[in-house]
Backbone as a ProteinNet text record, in pm:
[ID]
protein_1_A
[PRIMARY]
XXXXXXXXXXXXXXXXXXXXXXXXXXXXXXXXXXXXXXXXXXXXXXXXXXXXXXXXXXXXXXXXXXXXXXXXXXXXXXXXXXXXXXXXXXXXXXXXXXXXXXXXXXXXXXXXXXXXXXXXXXXXXXXXXXXXXXXXXXXXXXXXXXXXXXXXXXXXXXXXXXXXXXXXXXXXXXXXXXXXXXXXXXXXXXXXXXXXXXXXXXXXXXXXXXXXXXXXXXXXXXXXXXXXXXXXXXXXXXXXXXXXXXXXXXXXXXXXXXXXXXXXXXXXXXXXXXXXXXXXXXXXX
[TERTIARY]
-969.3	-1078.1	-1142.2	-1165.3	-1229.9	-1379.4	-1454.3	-1598.3	-1653.8	-1773.5	-1831.6	-1867.7	-1835.8	-1870.5	-1946.8	-2042.5	-2107	-2053.9	-2098.3	-2048.1	-2079.4	-2196.8	-2234.4	-2139.4	-2098	-2002.7	-1871.4	-1826.3	-1699.6	-1707.4	-1821.6	-1838.6	-1811.8	-1863.5	-1840.3	-1693.6	-1631.2	-1491.1	-1397.3	-1424.8	-1331	-1390.6	-1482	-1526.2	-1621.1	-1700.3	-1801.4	-1745.1	-1622	-1558.7	-1570.5	-1646.3	-1653.2	-1693.2	-1800.9	-1846.1	-1742.4	-1681.5	-1577	-1461.3	-1419.7	-1308.8	-1340.7	-1459.2	-1492.4	-1507.4	-1561.4	-1591.7	-1481.7	-1425.5	-1335.4	-1188.5	-1157.7	-1020.6	-916.1	-935.5	-826.8	-779.7	-872.5	-832.1	-760.4	-805.9	-742.3	-601	-582.7	-449.9	-352.2	-398.8	-311.6	-325.8	-392.6	-413.9	-280.1	-265.2	-141.8	-32	-62.4	38.7	-27.5	-103	-186.8	-107.1	21.8	102.8	167.8	152.6	216.4	131.4	200.8	135.2	179.8	84.4	117.1	138.6	258.7	292.5	296.1	208.4	202.6	255	359.3	414.6	364.3	328.4	284.1	368.6	392.4	444.7	327.2	320.7	216.5	279.7	238.4	280.1	168.6	199.6	94.5	125.4	21.4	29.3	-27.2	61.5	19.2	-51.3	-20.3	-79.5	-168.8	-287.6	-383.2	-331.4	-262.2	-220.6	-74.3	-22.8	115.7	122.3	209.8	227.3	331.4	399.3	502.8	443.8	513.3	468.6	569.4	519.1	603.1	575.3	667.6	646.7	657.2	562.7	558.6	549.1	587.8	577.5	472.7	384.4	281.7	280.1	225	221.5	82	51	-72.8	-34.8	-61.7	-33.2	-163.3	-164.1	-286	-269.3	-358.9	-362.7	-496.1	-520.1	-644.2	-772.4	-770.1	-893.8	-903.9	-790.2	-795.9	-672.6	-678.3	-560.9	-537.1	-412.4	-374.8	-298.7	-348.7	-281.3	-213.2	-85.4	-12	92.3	108.8	214.8	349	446.7	574.6	643.5	627.4	687.9	620.5	490.5	420.1	464.7	484.4	533.7	672.2	762.1	896.8	892.7	800.3	785.3	742.2	645.8	598.1	709	790.6	902.8	1003.3	1031.8	1127.8	1078.8	948.3	893.4	901.7	910.2	916.7	1061.2	1159.4	1299.1	1343.1	1430.5	1487.4	1609.7	1585.9	1692.9	1666.1	1764.3	1749.1	1653	1593	1503.8	1573	1701.6	1775	1791.3	1823.1	1837.6	1703.9	1598.2	1464.7	1424.3	1447.6	1413.3	1489	1616.5	1697.9	1645.1	1608	1557.3	1423.8	1335.5	1205.3	1222.2	1319.3	1345.5	1390.7	1471.6	1519.9	1407.8	1312.8	1201.3	1111.9	1082	993.4	847.5	762.1	618.9	546.8	462.6	384.4	273.7	240.4	126.4	-4.1	-11.9	-128.1	-93	-163.7	-135.6	-222.7	-304.2	-394.3	-351.3	-396.4	-384.1	-523.1	-534.2	-665.5	-672.1	-768.7	-785.2	-914.9	-904.7	-1023.9	-1046.3	-1162.8	-1198.7	-1276.1	-1219.6	-1281.6	-1410.3	-1414	-1531.2	-1649.2	-1622	-1729.6	-1753.7	-1663.5	-1674.1	-1686	-1599.3	-1596.6	-1453.9	-1443.1	-1314.5	-1304.9	-1195.3	-1172.8	-1053.8	-1073.6	-968.2	-923.1	-793.2	-738.9	-631.7	-638	-541.7	-514	-388.9	-355.1	-401.1	-474.1	-523.2	-456.9	-533.4	-477.5	-445.8	-346.6	-306.8	-270.8	-204	-158.2	-272.7	-392.2	-510	-539	-568.9	-607.2	-759	-811.3	-952.9	-971.6	-1091.7	-1119.9	-1266.1	-1293.5	-1432.4	-1439.6	-1558.7	-1577.1	-1693.2	-1674.3	-1781.5	-1777.1	-1883.1	-1885.2	-1777.2	-1711.4	-1608.6	-1671.9	-1591	-1638.5	-1677.6	-1775.4	-1825.6	-1843.3	-1882.3	-1892.5	-1985.7	-2087.8	-2181.9	-2117.7	-2001.4	-1931.3	-1856	-1844.1	-1756.6	-1830.2	-1771.9	-1817	-1696.5	-1704.3	-1593.4	-1595.1	-1479.1	-1478	-1379.1	-1314.9	-1230.2	-1231.6	-1181	-1190.6	-1056	-968.2	-843.1	-734.1	-729.1	-630.2	-506.6	-490.5	-372.8	-285.2	-155	-58.8	18.8	15.3	91.8	170.5	300	389.6	371.6	349.9	338.3	204.7	105.8	-25.3	-135.1	-228	-340	-431.5	-469.3	-552	-677.9	-784.3	-909	-912.5	-992.7	-1001.2	-1140.6	-1147.5	-1276.3	-1272.1	-1388.6	-1395.6	-1496.3	-1476.3	-1569.2	-1562.8	-1660.2	-1662.1	-1632.7	-1530	-1493.2	-1429.5	-1480.2	-1421.1	-1420.9	-1528.8	-1545	-1446.7	-1389.3	-1304.1	-1352.8	-1322.5	-1345.7	-1213.5	-1221.2	-1100.2	-1106.9	-989.9	-976.8	-878.1	-918.5	-834.7	-806.4	-687.9	-651.1	-632.3	-708.4	-701.8	-676.6	-620.4	-589.1	-655.6	-734.4	-787.4	-678.6	-555.4	-446	-405.4	-436.6	-421.5	-562.2	-635.9	-779.2	-811.6	-771.1	-804.4	-874.5	-991.8	-1070.4	-1020.2	-906	-842.5	-758.1	-704.5	-620.3	-568.6	-495.3	-440.4	-550.4	-515.8	-606.9	-736.5	-852.9	-980.8	-1038.7	-964.4	-1018.8	-1027.8	-1142	-1169.5	-1295.9	-1338.2	-1465.6	-1456.7	-1335.9	-1319.1	-1273	-1298.7	-1261.2	-1114.3	-1027.7	-884.8	-814	-685.4	-606.9	-588.5	-606.3	-581.9	-431.2	-377.9	-235	-204.6	-300.9	-283.7	-419.1	-420.3	-543.3	-505.9	-579.6	-545.8	-670.6	-658.1	-769	-770.7	-889	-899.4	-830.8	-822.4	-752.8	-601.5	-557.1	-414.6	-342.1	-413.7	-347.1	-291.4	-357.9	-315.4	-296	-177.6	-149	-83	-155.5	-98.3	-57.8	65.9	111.3	193	164.9	234.8	385.7	464.8	610.3	678.1	600.4	659.2	553.6	585.8	492.4	575.2	549	625.8	543.1	583.8	526.3	627.4	578	669	593.6	664.6	604.5	578.4	469.2	432.5	533.9	585.8	690.3	718.5	634.1	655.1	676.8	625.3	638.5	546.2	442	338.1	294	284.9	233.1	88.5	-2.5	-142.5	-174	-226.6	-260	-345.7	-302.2	-375.6	-508.8	-516	-639.6	-680.8	-804.2	-853.6	-1000.2	-1042.4	-1181.7	-1256.3	-1360.2	-1441.2	-1544.5	-1537.5	-1629.7	-1695.1	-1794.3	-1858.6	-1767.9	-1788.5	-1699.8	-1699.4	-1814.2	-1821	-1734.3	-1742.9	-1662.5	-1513.5	-1479.8	-1341.4	-1284.5	-1360.1	-1310.7	-1305.8	-1390.6	-1382.5	-1249.9	-1212.4	-1086.3	-968.9	-978.8	-873.8	-849.2	-957.5	-943.4	-886.8	-925.2	-873.2	-721.3	-671.3	-527.2	-458	-522.7	-465.7	-452	-551.4	-548.9	-445.5	-418.7	-323.5	-242.1	-140.4	-61.3	11.6	33	99.8	14.2	-118.4	-207.1	-181.7	-159.2	-132.2	-0.9	103.1	233.2	224.3	157.1	147	62.9	-39.4	-123.1	-45.3	65.3	151	268.5	266.6	371.7	486.3	478.3	584.1	563.4	660.9	653	739.3	697.8	776.1	852.1	984	1066.5	1140.4	1122.3	1191.6	1128.3	1200.1	1150.1	1172.6	1101.7	1109	1156.7	1239.7	1288.4	1221.6	1159.5	1096.4	1157	1220.3	1286.5	1379.9	1451.7	1550	1494.8	1362.8	1301.2	1261.6	1297.7	1264	1121.8	1044.2	904.7	874.5	787.2	734	626.6	582.5	476.4	351.4	317.7	197.7	210	328.9	350.5	342.1	395.8	390.3	246.4	165	24.2	-47.1	-21.6	-83.1	-33.8	95.4	153.6	88.3	72.6	13.2	-131.1	-207.7	-348.4	-359.6	-266.9	-266.7	-233.6	-132.6	-94.3	-206.2	-275.6	-382.4	-488.5	-517.6	-622.4	-583.4	-453.7	-406.6	-371.6	-379.8	-346.4	-446.6	-394.7	-475.8	-503.7	-588.4	-619.1	-692.8	-676.2	-735.5	-888.4	-944	-1090.7	-1123.8
2095.2	2014.4	1935.6	1805	1722.8	1722.2	1722.9	1715.1	1651.9	1595.4	1520.6	1614	1570.6	1644.3	1551.3	1603.8	1520.4	1558	1484.2	1507.4	1648.6	1700.3	1835.3	1940.5	1920.3	2014.8	2012	1891.2	1879.5	1946.2	1935.2	2002.6	2152.2	2210.5	2352.8	2380.1	2289.6	2310.2	2314.7	2233.1	2226.5	2283.6	2376.6	2457.8	2388.4	2293.6	2230.7	2139	2091.2	2009	1859.9	1820.2	1679.2	1589.8	1625.4	1542.2	1541	1657	1664.8	1570	1567.7	1481.7	1335.7	1294.1	1152.6	1109.1	1194.3	1152.4	1190.3	1311.8	1362.4	1362.7	1346.2	1366.3	1282	1151.5	1074.1	1133.4	1176	1233.7	1366.8	1446.8	1575.9	1557.6	1460.8	1435.5	1399.9	1328.3	1280.6	1362.6	1476.2	1557.6	1593.1	1558.6	1585.1	1484.9	1388.2	1288.1	1150.8	1121.7	1001.7	872.5	879.7	758.8	734.9	829.6	817.7	738.2	683.9	616.1	685.4	714.9	768.5	649.3	638.4	525.1	573.2	517.1	551.4	432.3	454.2	348.5	368.6	258.9	261.3	163	196.9	101.1	47.6	-83	-146.1	-196.8	-140	-184.8	-274.9	-401.6	-500.4	-594.7	-629.8	-737.8	-861.7	-951.3	-1062.2	-1174.8	-1189.8	-1297.8	-1238.9	-1294.8	-1240.8	-1246.4	-1355.4	-1378	-1344.3	-1250.8	-1207.2	-1056.2	-993.8	-848.7	-811	-910.9	-885.4	-819	-718.9	-646.7	-664	-653	-663.5	-545.1	-519.5	-413.5	-472.5	-436	-479.8	-356.6	-373	-264.7	-301.3	-207.4	-228.7	-108.5	-127.9	-18.9	-5.9	119.2	150.2	221.3	157.6	214.9	277.1	407.7	477.3	531	490.1	541.6	613.1	676.8	753.3	671.3	543.6	465.4	367	330.3	229.7	239.8	168.6	156.9	10	-21.3	-158	-155.9	-230.3	-244	-379.6	-382.1	-507.8	-504.4	-617.3	-635.7	-630	-560.3	-545	-680.1	-773.1	-905.8	-983	-965.3	-1030.5	-971	-839.1	-772.6	-825.6	-836.3	-887.7	-1033.9	-1110.4	-1250.6	-1260.5	-1179.5	-1181.4	-1144.1	-1046	-1005.2	-1119.8	-1187.2	-1298.6	-1412.7	-1439.8	-1549.9	-1522.6	-1395.4	-1360.3	-1353.9	-1364	-1355.1	-1481.7	-1464.8	-1578.6	-1629.8	-1700	-1754.6	-1901.3	-1971	-2114.1	-2137.5	-2257.1	-2289	-2272.1	-2307.1	-2294.7	-2147.4	-2063.1	-1920	-1859	-1904.1	-1851.7	-1892.5	-2017.2	-2065	-1986.9	-1958.8	-1882.4	-1740.2	-1677.5	-1540.1	-1533.5	-1629.8	-1632.4	-1653.4	-1737.3	-1761.5	-1634.1	-1553.7	-1427.8	-1324.5	-1326.6	-1230.8	-1258.2	-1385.8	-1422.2	-1421.6	-1454.3	-1467.1	-1333.7	-1294.4	-1170.8	-1189.2	-1083.7	-1090.9	-1089.2	-999.8	-996.4	-1076.9	-1186	-1273	-1239.1	-1137.5	-1098.4	-965	-941.7	-813.1	-751.2	-622.8	-556.5	-445.3	-455	-356.8	-280.1	-147.3	-62.4	9.7	-10.3	54.5	181.9	298.9	425.9	451.7	410.2	438.3	348.3	221.2	128.1	121.2	183.2	191.4	53.5	-35.4	-167.4	-204.2	-303.7	-351.9	-500.3	-541.2	-681.3	-733.3	-844.7	-908.6	-1033.3	-1038.4	-1144.8	-1221.2	-1354.1	-1433.9	-1565.3	-1609.9	-1740	-1850.4	-1947.3	-2058.3	-2188.9	-2284.6	-2415.4	-2426.9	-2510.9	-2539	-2411.9	-2319.1	-2192.1	-2109.4	-2131.2	-2058.6	-1941.1	-1826.4	-1709.1	-1699.8	-1683.6	-1658.6	-1516.6	-1463.7	-1327.7	-1314.7	-1222.5	-1182.8	-1031.2	-980.9	-837.1	-787.5	-669.6	-605.8	-455.8	-386.9	-241.2	-180.5	-76	-8.7	68.5	97.9	180.6	318	380.7	510.4	603.8	730.7	826.2	782	701.7	657.6	562.8	507.3	419.4	496.6	629.5	707.9	813.4	848.5	961.1	1052.7	1177.3	1272.7	1327.9	1324.6	1362.5	1474.4	1537.8	1654.1	1750.2	1871.1	1977.1	2015.2	1919.2	1947.5	2002.3	1958.4	2012	1922.6	1824.6	1736.4	1758.6	1741.9	1751.7	1619.9	1555.1	1432.6	1450.6	1426.3	1443.9	1582.1	1681.3	1818.8	1853.8	1763	1787.1	1794.4	1888	1901.7	1780.4	1724.7	1603.4	1621	1561.1	1547.3	1406	1389.6	1260.8	1202.7	1070.6	1004.3	866.8	811.4	677.3	592.6	460.8	368	233	148.7	9.5	-75.2	-161.2	-243.6	-372.9	-486	-615.4	-648.8	-615.1	-641.7	-562.9	-458.6	-367.7	-224.6	-139.5	3.5	68.6	162.5	223.7	375.3	437.9	583.3	614.4	702.7	736.6	886.2	920.9	1059.7	1072.9	1161.4	1175.8	1321.6	1343.6	1480.3	1514.1	1620.8	1669	1725.7	1744.7	1795.2	1693.8	1565	1463	1410.8	1474	1447.8	1316.6	1206.6	1073.4	999.1	947.9	878.5	735.1	720	588.5	579.2	459.4	435.4	293.1	251.4	115.9	11.2	-112.1	-226.4	-192.7	-219.3	-193.6	-57	21.3	146.9	251.4	317.9	420.4	494.1	592.9	659.3	793.3	840.5	972	1072.9	1201.5	1303	1341.2	1244	1266.1	1136.8	1130.5	1010	985.4	861.8	823.4	810.7	888.8	885.6	795.6	781	698.3	639.2	511.9	450.2	346.4	348.3	267.9	196	67.2	-1.6	44.9	64.4	129.5	52.9	-80.8	-156.4	-153	-94.8	-75.3	-189.7	-294.3	-410.5	-380.3	-291.6	-257.2	-106.2	-65.1	76.7	91.9	153.2	189.3	335.9	366.6	506	531.1	641.8	671.3	683.7	624.5	630.9	685.7	701.2	753.7	785.8	879.4	922.2	962.8	900.5	933.1	909.5	975.2	950.9	872.6	778.3	696.3	635.5	613.4	543.4	399.2	338.7	204.2	95.4	92.5	1.1	-120.5	-216.9	-344.1	-328.8	-218.5	-202.4	-298.1	-340.2	-412.3	-534.4	-644.8	-767.5	-784.5	-786.6	-817.6	-947.5	-1046.8	-1172.1	-1144.1	-1182.7	-1148	-1220.8	-1339.3	-1417.5	-1466.9	-1442.8	-1495.1	-1534.6	-1622.6	-1667.5	-1585.2	-1516.4	-1438.1	-1530.1	-1547.1	-1634.1	-1553.4	-1610.8	-1534.8	-1532.9	-1433.5	-1410.8	-1528.3	-1590.5	-1704.8	-1820.6	-1852.6	-1961.2	-1926.4	-1800.7	-1754.3	-1778.7	-1741.8	-1753.8	-1899.2	-1982.9	-2126.1	-2183.2	-2147.9	-2196.5	-2136.9	-2010.1	-1942	-2012.4	-2048.1	-2115.9	-2255.8	-2321.7	-2456.1	-2452.2	-2349.9	-2335.4	-2297.7	-2213.6	-2177.9	-2301.3	-2387.7	-2508.9	-2609.6	-2609.9	-2704.7	-2636.4	-2558.8	-2486.8	-2580.2	-2707.2	-2802.8	-2833.3	-2822.5	-2854.6	-2761.3	-2633.7	-2538.4	-2571.6	-2600.8	-2633.4	-2761.6	-2863.9	-2991.6	-2980.2	-2892.8	-2874.5	-2805.1	-2737.6	-2670.8	-2758.4	-2885	-2977.6	-2992.5	-2926.9	-2938.3	-3059.7	-3086.4	-3200.9	-3176	-3234.4	-3229.6	-3360.9	-3352.9	-3472	-3465.4	-3567.5	-3571.9	-3480.4	-3462.5	-3379.8	-3231.5	-3147.9	-3002.4	-2944.8	-2842.6	-2780.1	-2644.4	-2627	-2500.8	-2457	-2339.5	-2286.1	-2388.8	-2460.6	-2556.9	-2693.3	-2709.7	-2838	-2912	-3040.2	-3123	-3176	-3162.3	-3207.2	-3287.5	-3385.6	-3453.7	-3364.6	-3398.1	-3321.6	-3320.5	-3434.4	-3445.1	-3358.3	-3358.9	-3275.4	-3127.7	-3092.5	-2953.2	-2910	-2999.6	-2968.4	-2933.1	-3012	-2985.6	-2851.9	-2824.3	-2697.8	-2579.3	-2591.7	-2483.8	-2457.9	-2564	-2547.5	-2477.8	-2509.9	-2443.4	-2295.3	-2266	-2127.5	-2048.6	-2113.9	-2047.2	-1989.2	-2058.8	-2012.5	-1881.9	-1852.4	-1731.4	-1618.9	-1645.3	-1541	-1425.9	-1305	-1185.3	-1124.1	-1190.7	-1141.7	-1008.6	-929.4	-795.5	-800.4	-905.3	-922.8	-1070.1
2745	2798.5	2685.9	2709.1	2608.4	2632.8	2524.7	2538.7	2413.8	2427.1	2316	2201.7	2082.5	1961.7	1870.3	1798.2	1697.8	1560.2	1458.8	1323	1275.8	1309.8	1265.4	1322.1	1448	1507.2	1431	1394.8	1323.8	1187.7	1122.9	993.7	1008.9	1116.3	1140	1169.2	1246.8	1286.4	1167.3	1067.2	954.7	827.1	845.4	733.1	638	688.8	605.2	499.4	518.4	415.3	443.4	543.6	582.5	466	397.2	285.7	174.3	148.9	45.2	77.2	203.9	242.3	214.6	252.1	240.1	95.6	10.2	-126.2	-224.2	-210.4	-313.1	-274.2	-146.3	-101.1	-170.6	-189.2	-250.7	-382.2	-467.1	-595.2	-575	-477.6	-454.2	-400.2	-311.7	-257	-367.3	-469.1	-575.8	-704.5	-697.8	-815.5	-880.1	-1008.7	-1080.1	-1050.9	-964.1	-927.5	-927.7	-1031.6	-1033.7	-1030.3	-1065.1	-1062.7	-927.3	-836.3	-706.3	-607.9	-510.2	-399.1	-271.2	-183.8	-52.7	40.4	96.3	182.6	327.1	408.9	550.8	629.6	706.7	792	934.6	998.7	1138	1218.8	1343.4	1440.2	1520	1534.1	1614.5	1743.5	1855.6	1988.1	2040.2	2064.7	2086.6	2202.5	2276.7	2375.9	2308.6	2262.7	2177.3	2251.8	2380.6	2459.1	2568.1	2584	2680.2	2823	2857.2	2995.7	3020.3	2941.9	2959.2	2944.8	3023	3014.4	2908.9	2850.5	2752.1	2628	2576.8	2458.6	2345.2	2224	2105	2014.1	1922.7	1823.5	1683.9	1599.7	1460.8	1371.6	1245.9	1147.7	1044.4	1012.8	910.5	817.7	697.8	599.9	540	502.4	432.2	302.7	188.4	56.9	4.5	-14	-55.3	-197.1	-285.9	-422.7	-442.4	-555.7	-571.3	-555.9	-593.2	-592.1	-476.8	-417.4	-312.4	-224.1	-112.2	-26.3	3.9	37.9	71.4	202.8	300.8	430.2	434.8	479.1	482.8	594.3	660	758.6	685.7	741.1	672.9	650.2	744	727.6	614.5	599.1	489.3	356.3	353.7	233.1	195.2	292.9	266.8	223.9	283.7	243.7	98.1	57.9	-80.6	-178.1	-140.1	-224.3	-237	-124.4	-124.9	-212.9	-210.4	-289.8	-439.7	-477.7	-619.2	-671.4	-581.1	-623.4	-696.3	-793.5	-867.2	-791.3	-680.9	-598.4	-571.6	-518.3	-492.4	-375.4	-367.6	-254.9	-119.6	-112.2	14	53.1	-45.3	-18.6	22.3	-46.3	-13.6	127.6	164.3	297.7	404.3	377.2	471.3	487.3	374.8	378.7	452.5	426.4	493.6	643.4	681.2	822.3	892.5	824.2	881.8	894.4	801.4	805.8	925.7	950.4	1060.8	1019.2	1114.2	1086	1105.3	1010.5	1026.6	1129.9	1201	1293.1	1214	1114.1	1024.4	899.5	878.1	763.8	642.5	655.7	547.2	486.8	364.8	297.8	295.5	330	338.2	235.3	144.3	36.7	59.3	68.7	81.8	-50.5	-110.1	-236.2	-203.1	-238.6	-202.2	-280.2	-406.1	-489.2	-451.1	-430	-395.4	-245.2	-168.2	-22.8	41.2	-2.6	59.9	97.9	184.2	233.5	204.9	139.3	104.7	183.4	252.1	330.1	254.3	218.8	133.8	211.5	205.5	280.5	208	212.7	154.8	249.1	194.2	275.2	230.9	183.5	149.3	0.7	-31.1	-169.3	-245.5	-175	-233.3	-291.9	-240.6	-289.2	-196.8	-258.6	-182.3	-175.3	-53.4	-34.2	16.7	-1.3	43.9	81.5	172.9	199	191.7	168.9	147.3	232.7	286.8	364.2	339.9	379	365.3	453.8	402.5	481.6	596.2	697.8	808.3	754.3	819	773.6	892.7	869.5	980.7	1092.6	1059.7	1161.7	1263.7	1230.1	1323.9	1432	1414.8	1500.9	1582.2	1695.7	1776	1797	1748.7	1762.3	1904.5	1973.4	2115.9	2149	2048.8	2079.3	1962.6	1986.9	1886.8	1826.3	1807.3	1738.3	1826	1952.5	2044.8	2059	1969	1974.1	1851.7	1867.8	1758.2	1751.5	1634.8	1612.6	1483.6	1490.4	1374.9	1311.3	1395.1	1348.8	1286.6	1294.7	1233.4	1338.5	1318.9	1411.2	1399.6	1513.4	1513.1	1596.1	1547.5	1621.5	1679.5	1780.9	1851.1	1832.1	1810.2	1788.6	1853.2	1878.3	1937.2	1862.2	1870.1	1806	1875.3	1841.9	1885.1	1761.8	1770.7	1655.3	1703.6	1650.7	1681.9	1829.9	1900.7	2043.7	2130.4	2073.1	2150.3	2130	2226.1	2210.8	2171.9	2077.6	2021	2029.8	2045	2037.3	1925.8	1834.4	1718.4	1716.4	1664.2	1637.9	1487.1	1424.2	1278.9	1242.9	1123.4	1081.2	948.3	944.2	816.2	725.3	776.7	694.3	586.9	609.3	504.8	480	386.7	370.7	300	362.2	311.2	423.8	396.9	499.3	514.2	582.5	588.8	715.4	737.7	853	850.2	952.9	954.4	971.1	932.9	942.5	868.7	926.9	860.2	895.8	972.6	1022.5	911.4	903.9	803.2	846.8	765.4	790.8	859.3	888.6	950.1	845.3	866.5	767.1	773.3	755.8	758.2	793.6	763.9	788.5	938.1	980.2	1119.1	1140.3	1233.5	1264.3	1384	1470.2	1590.2	1628.8	1663.9	1712.5	1817.1	1928.3	2045.8	2095.3	2125.5	2191.4	2336.8	2392.1	2522.7	2633.9	2621	2725	2705.1	2591.7	2567.9	2501.2	2458.2	2398.7	2259.1	2185	2048.3	2038.4	1990.6	1968.8	1831.7	1736.2	1607.3	1613.2	1570.7	1570.5	1443.9	1376.5	1252.1	1277.8	1187.7	1201.9	1076.6	968.2	846.3	742.9	654.6	550	428.8	313.6	193.8	68	-38	-170.2	-252	-329.2	-407.4	-525	-633.6	-746.2	-707	-754.1	-711.9	-745.6	-867.4	-913.2	-826.6	-827.8	-759.4	-609.3	-552.6	-408.4	-334.6	-399.3	-329.3	-406.1	-335.6	-395.8	-353	-447	-418	-489.7	-420.5	-488.7	-610.7	-730.5	-852.4	-865.8	-809.5	-820.5	-682.3	-646.9	-519.7	-535.2	-447.8	-445.8	-341.7	-384.9	-293	-229.2	-98.5	-25.9	85.5	152.4	259.2	382.7	466.2	580.3	677.1	697.9	790.4	742.2	612.2	557.4	564.1	534.4	541.4	680.9	782.6	919.8	965.8	910.3	940.1	889.7	766.1	709	786.6	819.9	895.3	1029.2	1098.6	1227.6	1209.9	1104	1074.8	1057.3	989.3	968.9	1099.9	1179.7	1309.6	1398.7	1393.3	1475.1	1426.9	1295.9	1239.4	1129.5	1168.9	1067.7	971.9	1011	921.9	799.9	815	703.4	585.7	613.8	506.8	437.5	516.7	459.7	376.6	430.7	360.4	234.7	237.2	118.6	7	45.8	-52.6	-95.6	-50.3	-91.9	5.6	121.8	221.9	311.5	398.2	488.8	611.8	725.8	848	860.6	874.5	887.5	1020.4	1104.2	1232.4	1336.4	1448.2	1557.1	1528.2	1602.3	1587.5	1719.9	1714.6	1837.8	1857	1974.3	2011.8	2144.2	2144.6	2264.7	2327	2240.7	2288.2	2323.3	2315.4	2350.1	2223	2217.3	2102.2	2114.9	2007.7	2008.3	1883.4	1898.2	1781.2	1720	1601.3	1536.5	1623.3	1683.6	1766.3	1891.6	1953.5	2072.4	2037.6	1922	1877.9	1851.7	1797.2	1771.9	1902.1	2007.2	2137.9	2193.8	2174.3	2220.4	2149.1	2017.3	1938.1	1980	2000.8	2040	2175.9	2266.6	2396.9	2381.2	2297.3	2273.5	2205.8	2113.6	2038	2130.8	2238.5	2331.1	2398.6	2400.7	2469.4	2372.2	2239.8	2143.3	2152.1	2148.5	2163.3	2026.3	1948.1	1814.1	1819.1	1714.5	1714.2	1712.2	1651	1653.1	1638
[MASK]
+++++++++++++++++++++++++++++++++++++++++++++++++++++++++++++++++++++++++++++++++++++++++++++++++++++++++++++++++++++++++++++++++++++++++++++++++++++++++++++++++++++++++++++++++++++++++++++++++++++++++++++++++++++++++++++++++++++++++++++++++++++++++++++++++++++++++++++++++++++++++++++

């Protein structure tokens, strides 16, 4: 039977270690293994269009180190790796085409010590912009079960929150005492293994867990401009409305007609098509 639990109840359930998990866990998880990275893979089951029942699956990763974590779309990770390869422009273009477009175009860094979350994204002229906000904390969550679920062989507690104009239900495990999860989700006394938007449009579920040396596993933009969140989202929307602007600002160009689903379109026709599609995109927030 599920019933509402508050934070104080959970403290009793897991032996009064709630504060320890939130503040000290990352170092304890990596004690004696400071060079290691805990890599958590998730499958994202998503309804990408508001007015369609069609669902898609994407792969995302969460790289957790003692001081911070990095969340990245697997396609964005592969794209970054491809861009760093010493190959010809034609080979690179072919490889990028095979990878496809990532659903999440940003990299999300959560700093455990400063308790903030930085969202980094490439915008115009190959420039990376970022905004920063306080990370999610226990006050964002309401614990609603007493550990009666098992996911990937680990005991999980259930919690709910309001985030990005959606209501979410998460399953987290104190067996991996890191206050983290996919995307911007954090603030629970254990790793989030599964999180679902209540209407069912977004479902993150753990698909893998491993330890590995960092060794060029992850590309983080080395230089970015920290701007306010409102300005960041203005630029983001501008690029969504006109994706050619980003390509052209990087020195690219559209030559001739473009084919979409077998139909030939001019650049202007494609712009109208994209704007129509944009209105139906089911963004996470």
